Every structure is written in C-alpha cells, then in structure tokens.
C-alpha angles and dihedrals in degrees: 000000000000091000090052090054093053093046091052092048092049092051092051093048092047092050097052099076091052090070099036094104096052124111111245147153127261128212118290089199115283099072093079101021118136113322095349108123094351116154111229110212121199134138085287118016090221089067117098096202108141121246119219109303100234126060144174119205133190118193133183115200129196120188139168111221141179115333089005092297111169113227118192124184136184112199130192117193129182125189129186127192118220110197120326099306111028129078136171125198137186123202121196118186132189117198140195123187125191126186146133092292096053138273138282134186128188144129116295131223114297117230123209118188140173124193133188124204099226092175128029116175137154092264104014141052134181120198124188118206134206121175150148133221114207127201115251090197141343096268094247102127115147139187124215088353095304122112117249120228121247097268087070096047119099093209138046088216093231137114106223137192115220123203127174151150125211120194123188123189118179101310097337119099128188131174138188120196142168131202118197123184106227098179128023110211099154110137098172111151103193115144131151093244089054086067093043088252089293106187089232090059098045092077093065124083115249111246111174108167090343120201115200128215122226124275131222119201135199123184129187121183141164123207121218116194117208107178106287091352127079126185126193119194116189152144126258119197120192117188113195099211100207145006119282120232134215140175119267131177118202112213114254112236093222095044099252119148113269128208111224119245127217108247134186116251101229114220095020095114124074145071133324116187118193132191110221137189124188126185134183131185121197110222094175137342088279106030125069132175114214137196129183130182131184137175133167130258098174125021143186115259096233125028111180094164092077094240094124110135129173088189140355124200121185125188122183152145129230128201115197120199143165129050 
C-alpha cells in the first residue's frame, strides 16, 4: 500500500511540467472558497477529527498569466468557528502584475464566506457554503494614460454570489460550486486602438466594460497521508456557463462619433480542466505549512477576464487556535 502511494505521487509530480506551458483559466473565487478543496491534515488524513475551529492563514502566490505576465499575490485569511458546525472566513488579497505593457499593484477582491457542516461522521463530512466576492475596484487601472488589459487588473469589478457543497468520504473529496455575478461594475477600457494597435497589445483580449457570465465548478481529489505530510492530487473543472460581453465601437466611415454597442465575446464560454496538487505538512498541532499547484489540461478558446494562467503556485502557513 505504501509503495502504491509513492508511485501515484511520483506520477502526478512527473506529469505536472508537461502542462506548464498551456493556456488556462485561474480561479475567479469560488474554486478555493471556504472548505472547497481544503486538505484536512490529521495523524491519518482519513480521520475526520476536527482541528481547532479558528485559523489565520498567510499565502504567497506566484502565477504566469497571459502573454507571460507575472502575477504575484499576498493573501491574508482569517476564519472563526461558531459552535461545532458553523464557520465564517474573510480573505484579503493584494496583487502585483508585471508584463510587457507595464505593471500595476493594488488590493484584490475580498472574499467573505460562511459554511455549515451539515453532516459530520467518523468517515464522512458534508459542508455547505454561502459567500460573496466584492470588487476592490472597477478594473480601470492605466499606465502612461493608456488602459491596461484585464491580466494587469487586481479586480474583476463584479459583486458575486458563491454557493457550494463539499463532501469528504474517507480520503476522497468532491465539491460542487457556483459563482454568479450579481452586479457588473467593470469599467475596464482596454482596446487595441487605445494602444495604437501596438504589437505588444494585440496579444491581449479586448475587455472594454466587460460583463462576465457565471461559473460552475467541480473538484475531485484524493488525499495520501505520509507521516506528517499529506498530498492531495486532483482535477478541477470550471465551466463558464455563457459568453461574456463587452463594449465595442465600429469606426464610422465618414468620421462621425459612434456610440459603442455591447457585443458578445465569441468563444468565451466553455470548459477549463485543471490538474491540481495540494500538500500540507504539520509542524505542530497548531502550525501547518501548505503548498498548492495547478496547471490547465483543457481551456476556453477566449478569456477576456484576464484569468489566463499557465501555472499557479501557492505557498503558505496556517495557524489554528481556539477550542
């Protein structure tokens, strides 16, 4: 059995670099909200014994985005247990993006979640999630007077409702989630003509006043305990449920002013399938080191929201406290 664990882990680690140059989609919020996809770490990962109910987490994230844009994030997350089954959590990110069009740093979209343990058994657990993602800004950052495309923006400019369910049985974990934009406040103004059709800008998707469609998410993971270490390979599927829209103004042949029309972004709906690998190492009963990696296997054709990622690597530490 132990040999099987190490073989499975080796196969996953060897497979990851193969896909590291693909074009994929990162998480718009709900894929890692609250308990969704979380790796429980006990003396044996199959155990459902509860850790301390409160926690503080600090995460550093490195990602490679569209046109090799580097996206760095620092994330602070606080979670508080209320009773034996209820927990609320607040996530606050700060992001910096650097690329061939410039750089931009600002606060990212805060995420507020609440989850309820509807089922708590010796070998199984069901958590139900309700949450909201709020816009940190209206995604209109610019450099030298020219609007930056969405990969450089720290916010999607939307207020979103998050719904989800996470079910863990023994070492298997599966999650279903849904992210619905309630309010579209994106005022991004990036177009190719705004950059004079600069060749560096032509590789980015136009996103003027972008409005996003909802997302549906499915996760499947299996946890492998190795003494104080646990690893959790898995698959993450994100289905963009409709086509996004943006404003577009066709040039008038006689030079008259033209009001922009809202147009559908063809190819923006569809499936993104990511290969993921989470790991956690228990330093003490209260301190845990965490690592998460993801890269795409299948992607949407067009991704105007700037969430393109060829790889994402998260490194963090969690301190659990309280009863």
